[in-house]
N, C-alpha and C positions, 0 to 999 in steps of 0.2 A: 835247825830245821824249822821252816815256817809252814804252818798248816792253815788252810782256809776252810771254813765250814759255812757255806752260804745259807744253809737252812737256819742258822742262828740269826741271820739278818733278813729273813724273808719278809716279815711283817713290816720292817722299816722300808725295804725296797718296794713293797706293794704300795705303801703310803706315798712314797716319792713318785711312783708311776701314776697313781691316782691324781696327785697334784699337778704333775706335768701334763696329763691328758687334757686338763682344762685349758691350758695355755696353747697346746698344739691342736685343739679341736678334735680330739680322738673320741670316737663313739664308744658307748658302753660295750658293745660287742668286740670292738678292737682292743679295748682295755682288758677285757676278760681273756682274750687270746694272749696278750702280752704277759699278763700275770700268771697264766697257766702254762705258758710255753716251756717245754722241757722240764716240767716240774719234777718228774721222777729223777732227773739227773741233779737238780738243784737240792732236792730234799733228801736224796739218798735212800738208805734202808728204812727210814721212818715211814715211807709209803709202801714198802714192799709187802707188808703183812706177812713176813716170814717166808715169802716165795722169792727165789732167785732164779734168774734166767739160766737155761742150760743145765738145770738139775732135773732131768727126766727120770 
């Protein structure tokens, strides 16, 4: 079984995005959007603060 844990490479991916933004003339606002897009899915339970959806 192969398991991927994107949260472990988030810092590396953010660094790559920052470097590419210079070459593609991406604004700081656009870069922030890219870095934070769907962060709750990429980082998983680490950002949940113990709260899970659907547990009312």
